[in-house]
All heavy atoms as a GROMACS GRO file, in nm:
protein
  606
    1GLU      N    1   0.081  -0.120   0.000
    1GLU     CA    2   0.000  -0.001   0.000
    1GLU      C    3   0.086   0.125  -0.001
    1GLU      O    4   0.057   0.220  -0.072
    1GLU     CB    5  -0.086  -0.002   0.125
    1GLU     CG    6  -0.235   0.010   0.121
    1GLU     CD    7  -0.308   0.005  -0.008
    1GLU    OE1    8  -0.335  -0.104  -0.060
    1GLU    OE2    9  -0.343   0.113  -0.057
    2TYR      N   10   0.191   0.125   0.086
    2TYR     CA   11   0.278   0.243   0.093
    2TYR      C   12   0.355   0.264  -0.035
    2TYR      O   13   0.374   0.376  -0.080
    2TYR     CB   14   0.375   0.230   0.212
    2TYR     CG   15   0.308   0.236   0.347
    2TYR    CD1   16   0.316   0.129   0.434
    2TYR    CD2   17   0.237   0.348   0.385
    2TYR    CE1   18   0.257   0.133   0.556
    2TYR    CE2   19   0.173   0.355   0.508
    2TYR     CZ   20   0.184   0.247   0.594
    2TYR     OH   21   0.122   0.253   0.716
    3LEU      N   22   0.402   0.155  -0.094
    3LEU     CA   23   0.476   0.166  -0.219
    3LEU      C   24   0.384   0.219  -0.330
    3LEU      O   25   0.426   0.304  -0.408
    3LEU     CB   26   0.536   0.031  -0.260
    3LEU     CG   27   0.615   0.028  -0.388
    3LEU    CD1   28   0.731   0.128  -0.385
    3LEU    CD2   29   0.667  -0.111  -0.415
    4ALA      N   30   0.262   0.170  -0.336
    4ALA     CA   31   0.167   0.217  -0.436
    4ALA      C   32   0.138   0.367  -0.418
    4ALA      O   33   0.136   0.442  -0.516
    4ALA     CB   34   0.038   0.137  -0.430
    5SER      N   35   0.123   0.411  -0.295
    5SER     CA   36   0.098   0.554  -0.268
    5SER      C   37   0.218   0.639  -0.310
    5SER      O   38   0.203   0.746  -0.368
    5SER     CB   39   0.070   0.576  -0.119
    5SER     OG   40  -0.051   0.514  -0.083
    6GLY      N   41   0.338   0.591  -0.280
    6GLY     CA   42   0.457   0.662  -0.320
    6GLY      C   43   0.473   0.669  -0.471
    6GLY      O   44   0.510   0.772  -0.525
    7LEU      N   45   0.440   0.558  -0.539
    7LEU     CA   46   0.448   0.560  -0.685
    7LEU      C   47   0.347   0.656  -0.747
    7LEU      O   48   0.380   0.726  -0.844
    7LEU     CB   49   0.426   0.418  -0.740
    7LEU     CG   50   0.539   0.322  -0.720
    7LEU    CD1   51   0.500   0.182  -0.770
    7LEU    CD2   52   0.664   0.368  -0.788
    8VAL      N   53   0.228   0.662  -0.692
    8VAL     CA   54   0.127   0.756  -0.741
    8VAL      C   55   0.178   0.900  -0.726
    8VAL      O   56   0.162   0.981  -0.817
    8VAL     CB   57  -0.008   0.735  -0.670
    8VAL    CG1   58  -0.105   0.850  -0.701
    8VAL    CG2   59  -0.069   0.604  -0.710
    9THR      N   60   0.240   0.932  -0.614
    9THR     CA   61   0.295   1.066  -0.595
    9THR      C   62   0.404   1.095  -0.698
    9THR      O   63   0.406   1.203  -0.758
    9THR     CB   64   0.355   1.077  -0.453
    9THR    OG1   65   0.250   1.053  -0.357
    9THR    CG2   66   0.414   1.215  -0.430
   10LEU      N   67   0.495   1.000  -0.720
   10LEU     CA   68   0.601   1.020  -0.819
   10LEU      C   69   0.542   1.033  -0.960
   10LEU      O   70   0.590   1.113  -1.040
   10LEU     CB   71   0.699   0.904  -0.814
   10LEU     CG   72   0.786   0.902  -0.690
   10LEU    CD1   73   0.872   0.775  -0.685
   10LEU    CD2   74   0.876   1.024  -0.682
   11ILE      N   75   0.441   0.955  -0.990
   11ILE     CA   76   0.375   0.964  -1.123
   11ILE      C   77   0.316   1.100  -1.142
   11ILE      O   78   0.327   1.161  -1.249
   11ILE     CB   79   0.270   0.854  -1.138
   11ILE    CG1   80   0.337   0.716  -1.151
   11ILE    CG2   81   0.180   0.878  -1.259
   11ILE    CD1   82   0.242   0.598  -1.134
   12ASN      N   83   0.248   1.153  -1.040
   12ASN     CA   84   0.186   1.285  -1.050
   12ASN      C   85   0.292   1.395  -1.064
   12ASN      O   86   0.265   1.496  -1.132
   12ASN     CB   87   0.099   1.312  -0.929
   12ASN     CG   88  -0.028   1.230  -0.934
   12ASN    OD1   89  -0.076   1.190  -1.039
   12ASN    ND2   90  -0.084   1.201  -0.816
   13LEU      N   91   0.409   1.377  -1.006
   13LEU     CA   92   0.514   1.477  -1.017
   13LEU      C   93   0.589   1.476  -1.148
   13LEU      O   94   0.617   1.578  -1.207
   13LEU     CB   95   0.613   1.459  -0.901
   13LEU     CG   96   0.570   1.504  -0.762
   13LEU    CD1   97   0.672   1.463  -0.658
   13LEU    CD2   98   0.550   1.654  -0.758
   14PHE      N   99   0.623   1.354  -1.195
   14PHE     CA  100   0.715   1.342  -1.310
   14PHE      C  101   0.649   1.291  -1.437
   14PHE      O  102   0.709   1.298  -1.544
   14PHE     CB  103   0.833   1.249  -1.273
   14PHE     CG  104   0.915   1.303  -1.161
   14PHE    CD1  105   0.912   1.244  -1.037
   14PHE    CD2  106   0.994   1.414  -1.179
   14PHE    CE1  107   0.989   1.291  -0.933
   14PHE    CE2  108   1.070   1.465  -1.076
   14PHE     CZ  109   1.069   1.403  -0.951
   15ASP      N  110   0.530   1.238  -1.430
   15ASP     CA  111   0.455   1.190  -1.547
   15ASP      C  112   0.535   1.095  -1.636
   15ASP      O  113   0.550   1.119  -1.756
   15ASP     CB  114   0.402   1.309  -1.629
   15ASP     CG  115   0.293   1.270  -1.727
   15ASP    OD1  116   0.220   1.172  -1.698
   15ASP    OD2  117   0.281   1.333  -1.830
   16PRO      N  118   0.584   0.982  -1.580
   16PRO     CA  119   0.659   0.886  -1.664
   16PRO      C  120   0.567   0.802  -1.749
   16PRO      O  121   0.446   0.799  -1.728
   16PRO     CB  122   0.730   0.800  -1.557
   16PRO     CG  123   0.631   0.797  -1.445
   16PRO     CD  124   0.572   0.936  -1.443
   17SER      N  125   0.622   0.734  -1.845
   17SER     CA  126   0.541   0.642  -1.926
   17SER      C  127   0.553   0.499  -1.877
   17SER      O  128   0.467   0.416  -1.902
   17SER     CB  129   0.584   0.651  -2.073
   17SER     OG  130   0.719   0.622  -2.084
   18VAL      N  131   0.663   0.470  -1.804
   18VAL     CA  132   0.682   0.335  -1.749
   18VAL      C  133   0.766   0.349  -1.621
   18VAL      O  134   0.846   0.441  -1.608
   18VAL     CB  135   0.750   0.242  -1.850
   18VAL    CG1  136   0.889   0.286  -1.882
   18VAL    CG2  137   0.748   0.097  -1.804
   19ILE      N  138   0.743   0.257  -1.527
   19ILE     CA  139   0.820   0.251  -1.404
   19ILE      C  140   0.882   0.112  -1.397
   19ILE      O  141   0.807   0.012  -1.408
   19ILE     CB  142   0.732   0.278  -1.280
   19ILE    CG1  143   0.679   0.419  -1.284
   19ILE    CG2  144   0.808   0.252  -1.153
   19ILE    CD1  145   0.580   0.451  -1.176
   20TYR      N  146   1.012   0.106  -1.376
   20TYR     CA  147   1.078  -0.024  -1.361
   20TYR      C  148   1.112  -0.048  -1.215
   20TYR      O  149   1.170   0.038  -1.151
   20TYR     CB  150   1.208  -0.026  -1.443
   20TYR     CG  151   1.183  -0.039  -1.591
   20TYR    CD1  152   1.183   0.073  -1.671
   20TYR    CD2  153   1.155  -0.162  -1.647
   20TYR    CE1  154   1.159   0.061  -1.810
   20TYR    CE2  155   1.129  -0.175  -1.783
   20TYR     CZ  156   1.132  -0.062  -1.862
   20TYR     OH  157   1.106  -0.073  -1.995
   21LEU      N  158   1.078  -0.165  -1.166
   21LEU     CA  159   1.108  -0.204  -1.031
   21LEU      C  160   1.241  -0.277  -1.028
   21LEU      O  161   1.267  -0.364  -1.112
   21LEU     CB  162   1.001  -0.298  -0.976
   21LEU     CG  163   0.859  -0.244  -0.974
   21LEU    CD1  164   0.762  -0.352  -0.927
   21LEU    CD2  165   0.849  -0.125  -0.882
   22GLY      N  166   1.324  -0.244  -0.934
   22GLY     CA  167   1.455  -0.310  -0.924
   22GLY      C  168   1.482  -0.359  -0.783
   22GLY      O  169   1.399  -0.344  -0.692
   23HIS      N  170   1.593  -0.422  -0.764
   23HIS     CA  171   1.647  -0.472  -0.639
   23HIS      C  172   1.552  -0.570  -0.574
   23HIS      O  173   1.513  -0.669  -0.639
   23HIS     CB  174   1.682  -0.356  -0.546
   23HIS     CG  175   1.790  -0.396  -0.448
   23HIS    ND1  176   1.761  -0.428  -0.320
   23HIS    CD2  177   1.923  -0.410  -0.463
   23HIS    CE1  178   1.872  -0.460  -0.256
   23HIS    NE2  179   1.973  -0.451  -0.342
   24ASP      N  180   1.515  -0.552  -0.449
   24ASP     CA  181   1.437  -0.654  -0.377
   24ASP      C  182   1.297  -0.673  -0.436
   24ASP      O  183   1.245  -0.785  -0.441
   24ASP     CB  184   1.424  -0.615  -0.229
   24ASP     CG  185   1.555  -0.623  -0.156
   24ASP    OD1  186   1.644  -0.698  -0.205
   24ASP    OD2  187   1.571  -0.555  -0.053
   25ILE      N  188   1.234  -0.567  -0.479
   25ILE     CA  189   1.099  -0.578  -0.534
   25ILE      C  190   1.104  -0.657  -0.667
   25ILE      O  191   1.015  -0.735  -0.697
   25ILE     CB  192   1.040  -0.438  -0.560
   25ILE    CG1  193   1.037  -0.361  -0.432
   25ILE    CG2  194   0.904  -0.449  -0.622
   25ILE    CD1  195   0.912  -0.355  -0.356
   26ALA      N  196   1.209  -0.637  -0.747
   26ALA     CA  197   1.222  -0.709  -0.872
   26ALA      C  198   1.239  -0.858  -0.849
   26ALA      O  199   1.197  -0.940  -0.932
   26ALA     CB  200   1.340  -0.655  -0.952
   27CYS      N  201   1.299  -0.895  -0.738
   27CYS     CA  202   1.317  -1.035  -0.706
   27CYS      C  203   1.182  -1.103  -0.676
   27CYS      O  204   1.170  -1.222  -0.689
   27CYS     CB  205   1.410  -1.052  -0.586
   27CYS     SG  206   1.581  -1.005  -0.626
   28ALA      N  207   1.083  -1.024  -0.641
   28ALA     CA  208   0.949  -1.078  -0.617
   28ALA      C  209   0.883  -1.120  -0.747
   28ALA      O  210   0.787  -1.195  -0.750
   28ALA     CB  211   0.862  -0.978  -0.543
   29GLY      N  212   0.933  -1.068  -0.858
   29GLY     CA  213   0.885  -1.109  -0.990
   29GLY      C  214   0.770  -1.026  -1.043
   29GLY      O  215   0.737  -0.922  -0.992
   30LYS      N  216   0.711  -1.080  -1.149
   30LYS     CA  217   0.604  -1.008  -1.220
   30LYS      C  218   0.478  -0.996  -1.136
   30LYS      O  219   0.395  -0.909  -1.160
   30LYS     CB  220   0.574  -1.077  -1.351
   30LYS     CG  221   0.688  -1.066  -1.449
   30LYS     CD  222   0.654  -1.125  -1.581
   30LYS     CE  223   0.774  -1.108  -1.675
   30LYS     NZ  224   0.745  -1.149  -1.810
   31LYS      N  225   0.462  -1.083  -1.038
   31LYS     CA  226   0.344  -1.075  -0.950
   31LYS      C  227   0.339  -0.942  -0.876
   31LYS      O  228   0.233  -0.880  -0.865
   31LYS     CB  229   0.343  -1.191  -0.853
   31LYS     CG  230   0.221  -1.203  -0.770
   31LYS     CD  231   0.102  -1.238  -0.856
   31LYS     CE  232  -0.018  -1.261  -0.767
   31LYS     NZ  233  -0.140  -1.268  -0.844
   32ALA      N  234   0.454  -0.895  -0.830
   32ALA     CA  235   0.461  -0.766  -0.762
   32ALA      C  236   0.421  -0.652  -0.855
   32ALA      O  237   0.348  -0.560  -0.817
   32ALA     CB  238   0.600  -0.740  -0.705
   33ALA      N  239   0.466  -0.659  -0.980
   33ALA     CA  240   0.432  -0.557  -1.079
   33ALA      C  241   0.282  -0.559  -1.108
   33ALA      O  242   0.220  -0.454  -1.120
   33ALA     CB  243   0.511  -0.577  -1.206
   34GLU      N  244   0.223  -0.676  -1.116
   34GLU     CA  245   0.079  -0.687  -1.143
   34GLU      C  246  -0.003  -0.624  -1.029
   34GLU      O  247  -0.100  -0.551  -1.055
   34GLU     CB  248   0.039  -0.834  -1.160
   34GLU     CG  249   0.092  -0.897  -1.287
   34GLU     CD  250   0.065  -1.048  -1.290
   34GLU    OE1  251  -0.009  -1.099  -1.204
   34GLU    OE2  252   0.119  -1.114  -1.381
   35ILE      N  253   0.039  -0.655  -0.906
   35ILE     CA  254  -0.032  -0.599  -0.790
   35ILE      C  255  -0.023  -0.448  -0.789
   35ILE      O  256  -0.121  -0.378  -0.768
   35ILE     CB  257   0.022  -0.660  -0.660
   35ILE    CG1  258  -0.013  -0.809  -0.653
   35ILE    CG2  259  -0.028  -0.585  -0.538
   35ILE    CD1  260   0.058  -0.885  -0.541
   36LEU      N  261   0.097  -0.395  -0.814
   36LEU     CA  262   0.116  -0.248  -0.815
   36LEU      C  263   0.038  -0.185  -0.930
   36LEU      O  264  -0.019  -0.076  -0.914
   36LEU     CB  265   0.264  -0.212  -0.824
   36LEU     CG  266   0.339  -0.231  -0.693
   36LEU    CD1  267   0.488  -0.218  -0.716
   36LEU    CD2  268   0.292  -0.131  -0.590
   37ASN      N  269   0.034  -0.249  -1.045
   37ASN     CA  270  -0.043  -0.195  -1.158
   37ASN      C  271  -0.190  -0.181  -1.118
   37ASN      O  272  -0.255  -0.083  -1.153
   37ASN     CB  273  -0.030  -0.284  -1.281
   37ASN     CG  274   0.088  -0.249  -1.366
   37ASN    OD1  275   0.118  -0.133  -1.386
   37ASN    ND2  276   0.160  -0.349  -1.414
   38LYS      N  277  -0.243  -0.280  -1.049
   38LYS     CA  278  -0.384  -0.276  -1.006
   38LYS      C  279  -0.407  -0.163  -0.904
   38LYS      O  280  -0.508  -0.094  -0.908
   38LYS     CB  281  -0.427  -0.408  -0.948
   38LYS     CG  282  -0.442  -0.516  -1.052
   38LYS     CD  283  -0.480  -0.647  -0.989
   38LYS     CE  284  -0.478  -0.759  -1.092
   38LYS     NZ  285  -0.499  -0.890  -1.031
   39LYS      N  286  -0.313  -0.149  -0.809
   39LYS     CA  287  -0.330  -0.052  -0.702
   39LYS      C  288  -0.319   0.093  -0.748
   39LYS      O  289  -0.383   0.182  -0.695
   39LYS     CB  290  -0.228  -0.079  -0.590
   39LYS     CG  291  -0.262  -0.203  -0.511
   39LYS     CD  292  -0.177  -0.212  -0.389
   39LYS     CE  293  -0.208  -0.336  -0.310
   39LYS     NZ  294  -0.327  -0.323  -0.230
   40ILE      N  295  -0.238   0.119  -0.852
   40ILE     CA  296  -0.219   0.257  -0.897
   40ILE      C  297  -0.308   0.293  -1.017
   40ILE      O  298  -0.311   0.407  -1.058
   40ILE     CB  299  -0.074   0.286  -0.932
   40ILE    CG1  300  -0.029   0.209  -1.056
   40ILE    CG2  301   0.019   0.260  -0.815
   40ILE    CD1  302   0.105   0.254  -1.112
   41ALA      N  303  -0.380   0.197  -1.072
   41ALA     CA  304  -0.451   0.212  -1.200
   41ALA      C  305  -0.530   0.343  -1.215
   41ALA      O  306  -0.517   0.409  -1.318
   41ALA     CB  307  -0.542   0.093  -1.224
   42ASP      N  308  -0.610   0.381  -1.122
   42ASP     CA  309  -0.695   0.498  -1.139
   42ASP      C  310  -0.666   0.610  -1.041
   42ASP      O  311  -0.745   0.702  -1.024
   42ASP     CB  312  -0.842   0.457  -1.125
   42ASP     CG  313  -0.886   0.361  -1.232
   42ASP    OD1  314  -0.837   0.377  -1.347
   42ASP    OD2  315  -0.965   0.272  -1.204
   43LYS      N  316  -0.551   0.605  -0.974
   43LYS     CA  317  -0.522   0.700  -0.870
   43LYS      C  318  -0.436   0.817  -0.911
   43LYS      O  319  -0.425   0.914  -0.840
   43LYS     CB  320  -0.457   0.629  -0.752
   43LYS     CG  321  -0.548   0.527  -0.688
   43LYS     CD  322  -0.482   0.462  -0.571
   43LYS     CE  323  -0.578   0.360  -0.510
   43LYS     NZ  324  -0.516   0.284  -0.405
   44TYR      N  325  -0.372   0.812  -1.025
   44TYR     CA  326  -0.288   0.924  -1.066
   44TYR      C  327  -0.364   1.019  -1.157
   44TYR      O  328  -0.467   0.984  -1.214
   44TYR     CB  329  -0.156   0.879  -1.131
   44TYR     CG  330  -0.171   0.780  -1.245
   44TYR    CD1  331  -0.183   0.824  -1.376
   44TYR    CD2  332  -0.171   0.644  -1.221
   44TYR    CE1  333  -0.194   0.736  -1.479
   44TYR    CE2  334  -0.185   0.555  -1.326
   44TYR     CZ  335  -0.196   0.600  -1.454
   44TYR     OH  336  -0.209   0.513  -1.556
   45ILE      N  337  -0.317   1.140  -1.170
   45ILE     CA  338  -0.390   1.248  -1.235
   45ILE      C  339  -0.423   1.219  -1.381
   45ILE      O  340  -0.535   1.240  -1.424
   45ILE     CB  341  -0.308   1.381  -1.224
   45ILE    CG1  342  -0.305   1.425  -1.077
   45ILE    CG2  343  -0.373   1.489  -1.310
   45ILE    CD1  344  -0.213   1.543  -1.053
   46SER      N  345  -0.329   1.168  -1.457
   46SER     CA  346  -0.353   1.144  -1.600
   46SER      C  347  -0.408   1.007  -1.632
   46SER      O  348  -0.398   0.959  -1.744
   46SER     CB  349  -0.223   1.168  -1.677
   46SER     OG  350  -0.125   1.076  -1.636
   47SER      N  351  -0.469   0.939  -1.535
   47SER     CA  352  -0.516   0.803  -1.556
   47SER      C  353  -0.629   0.794  -1.660
   47SER      O  354  -0.650   0.690  -1.718
   47SER     CB  355  -0.565   0.741  -1.424
   47SER     OG  356  -0.674   0.813  -1.372
   48ASN      N  357  -0.700   0.905  -1.683
   48ASN     CA  358  -0.805   0.904  -1.786
   48ASN      C  359  -0.750   0.908  -1.928
   48ASN      O  360  -0.813   0.864  -2.021
   48ASN     CB  361  -0.901   1.023  -1.766
   48ASN     CG  362  -0.980   1.009  -1.640
   48ASN    OD1  363  -1.007   0.899  -1.593
   48ASN    ND2  364  -1.020   1.121  -1.583
   49THR      N  365  -0.630   0.962  -1.944
   49THR     CA  366  -0.575   0.981  -2.077
   49THR      C  367  -0.462   0.884  -2.112
   49THR      O  368  -0.437   0.861  -2.229
   49THR     CB  369  -0.522   1.124  -2.094
   49THR    OG1  370  -0.424   1.150  -1.994
   49THR    CG2  371  -0.635   1.224  -2.086
   50LYS      N  372  -0.393   0.829  -2.011
   50LYS     CA  373  -0.287   0.734  -2.045
   50LYS      C  374  -0.266   0.634  -1.931
   50LYS      O  375  -0.298   0.661  -1.817
   50LYS     CB  376  -0.156   0.805  -2.074
   50LYS     CG  377  -0.079   0.855  -1.957
   50LYS     CD  378   0.053   0.916  -2.005
   50LYS     CE  379   0.149   0.928  -1.891
   50LYS     NZ  380   0.276   0.984  -1.933
   51LYS      N  381  -0.217   0.517  -1.968
   51LYS     CA  382  -0.188   0.412  -1.870
   51LYS      C  383  -0.038   0.401  -1.850
   51LYS      O  384   0.039   0.403  -1.947
   51LYS     CB  385  -0.242   0.278  -1.917
   51LYS     CG  386  -0.392   0.271  -1.922
   51LYS     CD  387  -0.449   0.278  -1.785
   51LYS     CE  388  -0.600   0.279  -1.787
   51LYS     NZ  389  -0.658   0.316  -1.660
   52ILE      N  390   0.002   0.396  -1.727
   52ILE     CA  391   0.144   0.384  -1.694
   52ILE      C  392   0.167   0.240  -1.648
   52ILE      O  393   0.097   0.188  -1.565
   52ILE     CB  394   0.183   0.482  -1.582
   52ILE    CG1  395   0.165   0.623  -1.634
   52ILE    CG2  396   0.325   0.456  -1.536
   52ILE    CD1  397   0.179   0.730  -1.531
   53GLN      N  398   0.266   0.177  -1.708
   53GLN     CA  399   0.300   0.036  -1.677
   53GLN      C  400   0.407   0.030  -1.571
   53GLN      O  401   0.504   0.105  -1.574
   53GLN     CB  402   0.349  -0.034  -1.803
   53GLN     CG  403   0.243  -0.061  -1.904
   53GLN     CD  404   0.144  -0.166  -1.856
   53GLN    OE1  405   0.183  -0.262  -1.789
   53GLN    NE2  406   0.019  -0.146  -1.888
   54VAL      N  407   0.389  -0.061  -1.478
   54VAL     CA  408   0.493  -0.097  -1.381
   54VAL      C  409   0.550  -0.228  -1.426
   54VAL      O  410   0.477  -0.325  -1.444
   54VAL     CB  411   0.437  -0.108  -1.238
   54VAL    CG1  412   0.542  -0.152  -1.141
   54VAL    CG2  413   0.375   0.024  -1.194
   55LYS      N  414   0.683  -0.231  -1.451
   55LYS     CA  415   0.748  -0.351  -1.502
   55LYS      C  416   0.867  -0.387  -1.412
   55LYS      O  417   0.918  -0.304  -1.338
   55LYS     CB  418   0.800  -0.328  -1.644
   55LYS     CG  419   0.691  -0.302  -1.743
   55LYS     CD  420   0.746  -0.284  -1.884
   55LYS     CE  421   0.636  -0.261  -1.983
   55LYS     NZ  422   0.688  -0.248  -2.121
   56VAL      N  423   0.908  -0.511  -1.422
   56VAL     CA  424   1.024  -0.560  -1.347
   56VAL      C  425   1.151  -0.543  -1.430
   56VAL      O  426   1.156  -0.580  -1.547
   56VAL     CB  427   1.005  -0.710  -1.309
   56VAL    CG1  428   1.127  -0.761  -1.238
   56VAL    CG2  429   0.880  -0.726  -1.225
   57SER      N  430   1.252  -0.485  -1.370
   57SER     CA  431   1.379  -0.463  -1.438
   57SER      C  432   1.449  -0.596  -1.466
   57SER      O  433   1.445  -0.687  -1.384
   57SER     CB  434   1.471  -0.376  -1.351
   57SER     OG  435   1.601  -0.370  -1.405
   58ALA      N  436   1.515  -0.604  -1.578
   58ALA     CA  437   1.592  -0.726  -1.613
   58ALA      C  438   1.717  -0.738  -1.525
   58ALA      O  439   1.772  -0.847  -1.512
   58ALA     CB  440   1.630  -0.722  -1.759
   59PHE      N  441   1.760  -0.630  -1.464
   59PHE     CA  442   1.881  -0.633  -1.379
   59PHE      C  443   1.853  -0.691  -1.240
   59PHE      O  444   1.949  -0.718  -1.167
   59PHE     CB  445   1.940  -0.492  -1.368
   59PHE     CG  446   1.982  -0.434  -1.497
   59PHE    CD1  447   1.936  -0.311  -1.538
   59PHE    CD2  448   2.070  -0.501  -1.580
   59PHE    CE1  449   1.976  -0.254  -1.657
   59PHE    CE2  450   2.110  -0.447  -1.701
   59PHE     CZ  451   2.062  -0.324  -1.741
   60LYS      N  452   1.727  -0.700  -1.200
   60LYS     CA  453   1.685  -0.754  -1.071
   60LYS      C  454   1.764  -0.693  -0.957
   60LYS      O  455   1.761  -0.572  -0.938
   60LYS     CB  456   1.692  -0.905  -1.073
   60LYS     CG  457   1.610  -0.964  -1.184
   60LYS     CD  458   1.532  -1.079  -1.136
   60LYS     CE  459   1.460  -1.137  -1.255
   60LYS     NZ  460   1.325  -1.152  -1.241
   61GLU      N  461   1.836  -0.777  -0.877
   61GLU     CA  462   1.904  -0.728  -0.758
   61GLU      C  463   2.029  -0.643  -0.787
   61GLU      O  464   2.081  -0.580  -0.701
   61GLU     CB  465   1.942  -0.844  -0.664
   61GLU     CG  466   2.051  -0.935  -0.715
   61GLU     CD  467   1.999  -1.046  -0.808
   61GLU    OE1  468   1.877  -1.063  -0.820
   61GLU    OE2  469   2.084  -1.110  -0.869
   62ARG      N  470   2.070  -0.638  -0.912
   62ARG     CA  471   2.187  -0.559  -0.948
   62ARG      C  472   2.149  -0.420  -0.999
   62ARG      O  473   2.237  -0.345  -1.044
   62ARG     CB  474   2.269  -0.633  -1.055
   62ARG     CG  475   2.332  -0.757  -1.000
   62ARG     CD  476   2.416  -0.823  -1.099
   62ARG     NE  477   2.474  -0.943  -1.041
   62ARG     CZ  478   2.579  -1.003  -1.088
   62ARG    NH1  479   2.639  -0.956  -1.195
   62ARG    NH2  480   2.625  -1.112  -1.031
   63SER      N  481   2.027  -0.384  -0.994
   63SER     CA  482   1.981  -0.253  -1.042
   63SER      C  483   2.056  -0.137  -0.981
   63SER      O  484   2.095  -0.045  -1.052
   63SER     CB  485   1.830  -0.238  -1.019
   63SER     OG  486   1.759  -0.330  -1.094
   64PRO      N  487   2.075  -0.136  -0.847
   64PRO     CA  488   2.149  -0.020  -0.788
   64PRO      C  489   2.292  -0.007  -0.842
   64PRO      O  490   2.343   0.102  -0.862
   64PRO     CB  491   2.150  -0.050  -0.640
   64PRO     CG  492   2.034  -0.140  -0.618
   64PRO     CD  493   2.023  -0.224  -0.742
   65ILE      N  494   2.358  -0.121  -0.866
   65ILE     CA  495   2.496  -0.117  -0.916
   65ILE      C  496   2.500  -0.056  -1.055
   65ILE      O  497   2.582   0.034  -1.084
   65ILE     CB  498   2.556  -0.258  -0.916
   65ILE    CG1  499   2.568  -0.310  -0.773
   65ILE    CG2  500   2.693  -0.260  -0.984
   65ILE    CD1  501   2.596  -0.457  -0.762
   66TYR      N  502   2.412  -0.103  -1.142
   66TYR     CA  503   2.411  -0.050  -1.278
   66TYR      C  504   2.365   0.096  -1.282
   66TYR      O  505   2.414   0.176  -1.362
   66TYR     CB  506   2.321  -0.135  -1.369
   66TYR     CG  507   2.380  -0.271  -1.398
   66TYR    CD1  508   2.310  -0.387  -1.367
   66TYR    CD2  509   2.504  -0.285  -1.457
   66TYR    CE1  510   2.364  -0.512  -1.393
   66TYR    CE2  511   2.559  -0.409  -1.484
   66TYR     CZ  512   2.488  -0.522  -1.452
   66TYR     OH  513   2.541  -0.646  -1.477
   67GLY      N  514   2.271   0.131  -1.195
   67GLY     CA  515   2.226   0.269  -1.189
   67GLY      C  516   2.336   0.363  -1.143
   67GLY      O  517   2.354   0.472  -1.196
   68ALA      N  518   2.412   0.321  -1.040
   68ALA     CA  519   2.524   0.401  -0.993
   68ALA      C  520   2.631   0.418  -1.101
   68ALA      O  521   2.687   0.527  -1.118
   68ALA     CB  522   2.584   0.340  -0.866
   69PHE      N  523   2.658   0.309  -1.174
   69PHE     CA  524   2.757   0.315  -1.280
   69PHE      C  525   2.709   0.412  -1.390
   69PHE      O  526   2.787   0.496  -1.438
   69PHE     CB  527   2.781   0.179  -1.340
   69PHE     CG  528   2.870   0.182  -1.461
   69PHE    CD1  529   3.008   0.198  -1.446
   69PHE    CD2  530   2.817   0.173  -1.588
   69PHE    CE1  531   3.090   0.204  -1.556
   69PHE    CE2  532   2.899   0.177  -1.699
   69PHE     CZ  533   3.036   0.193  -1.682
   70ALA      N  534   2.582   0.404  -1.428
   70ALA     CA  535   2.529   0.491  -1.535
   70ALA      C  536   2.534   0.637  -1.490
   70ALA      O  537   2.569   0.724  -1.568
   70ALA     CB  538   2.385   0.450  -1.566
   71LEU      N  539   2.502   0.662  -1.364
   71LEU     CA  540   2.506   0.800  -1.313
   71LEU      C  541   2.650   0.854  -1.316
   71LEU      O  542   2.674   0.967  -1.358
   71LEU     CB  543   2.451   0.806  -1.170
   71LEU     CG  544   2.435   0.940  -1.107
   71LEU    CD1  545   2.338   1.026  -1.188
   71LEU    CD2  546   2.383   0.925  -0.964
   72GLY      N  547   2.744   0.772  -1.273
   72GLY     CA  548   2.884   0.813  -1.277
   72GLY      C  549   2.936   0.833  -1.418
   72GLY      O  550   3.007   0.927  -1.447
   73ALA      N  551   2.898   0.743  -1.509
   73ALA     CA  552   2.942   0.752  -1.647
   73ALA      C  553   2.885   0.877  -1.714
   73ALA      O  554   2.957   0.947  -1.788
   73ALA     CB  555   2.899   0.628  -1.724
   74CYS      N  556   2.757   0.908  -1.688
   74CYS     CA  557   2.698   1.028  -1.744
   74CYS      C  558   2.766   1.154  -1.691
   74CYS      O  559   2.788   1.249  -1.765
   74CYS     CB  560   2.550   1.032  -1.714
   74CYS     SG  561   2.453   0.915  -1.810
   75GLY      N  562   2.798   1.154  -1.565
   75GLY     CA  563   2.870   1.268  -1.506
   75GLY      C  564   3.008   1.285  -1.566
   75GLY      O  565   3.052   1.397  -1.591
   76TYR      N  566   3.078   1.173  -1.587
   76TYR     CA  567   3.212   1.181  -1.644
   76TYR      C  568   3.206   1.224  -1.791
   76TYR      O  569   3.284   1.310  -1.834
   76TYR     CB  570   3.279   1.044  -1.634
   76TYR     CG  571   3.416   1.038  -1.695
   76TYR    CD1  572   3.524   1.099  -1.633
   76TYR    CD2  573   3.436   0.978  -1.819
   76TYR    CE1  574   3.651   1.095  -1.690
   76TYR    CE2  575   3.563   0.974  -1.878
   76TYR     CZ  576   3.668   1.034  -1.813
   76TYR     OH  577   3.791   1.032  -1.871
   77ILE      N  578   3.118   1.166  -1.869
   77ILE     CA  579   3.106   1.202  -2.010
   77ILE      C  580   3.062   1.346  -2.027
   77ILE      O  581   3.107   1.416  -2.119
   77ILE     CB  582   3.009   1.104  -2.082
   77ILE    CG1  583   3.073   0.964  -2.086
   77ILE    CG2  584   2.977   1.153  -2.220
   77ILE    CD1  585   2.980   0.856  -2.136
   78GLY      N  586   2.978   1.396  -1.936
   78GLY     CA  587   2.932   1.532  -1.944
   78GLY      C  588   3.044   1.635  -1.923
   78GLY      O  589   3.034   1.748  -1.966
   79LYS      N  590   3.152   1.593  -1.860
   79LYS     CA  591   3.262   1.683  -1.832
   79LYS      C  592   3.365   1.684  -1.946
   79LYS      O  593   3.459   1.764  -1.945
   79LYS     CB  594   3.332   1.645  -1.702
   79LYS     CG  595   3.249   1.669  -1.584
   79LYS     CD  596   3.321   1.630  -1.456
   79LYS     CE  597   3.229   1.655  -1.337
   79LYS     NZ  598   3.296   1.622  -1.210
   80LEU      N  599   3.348   1.598  -2.044
   80LEU     CA  600   3.446   1.594  -2.155
   80LEU      C  601   3.426   1.706  -2.253
   80LEU      O  602   3.329   1.762  -2.277
   80LEU     CB  603   3.436   1.460  -2.230
   80LEU     CG  604   3.480   1.340  -2.150
   80LEU    CD1  605   3.457   1.214  -2.234
   80LEU    CD2  606   3.625   1.350  -2.113
   0.00000   0.00000   0.00000
């Protein structure tokens, strides 16, 4: 419930087209994504005009490592 509420808040702020779950939640599999899709379905502002999908990341428990690397690489490349 808390995760669904937090996702709805983030959706209302940033208006993404898809949300990827990583780390521990991703290890729960597609069932977690299905439950979250149902819980957030009609609660965000643009729910009448578009559907936002919650999906499981292919990186699973390694998502934070790849995210940190990508953030560092973008920062380094941006300074070139």
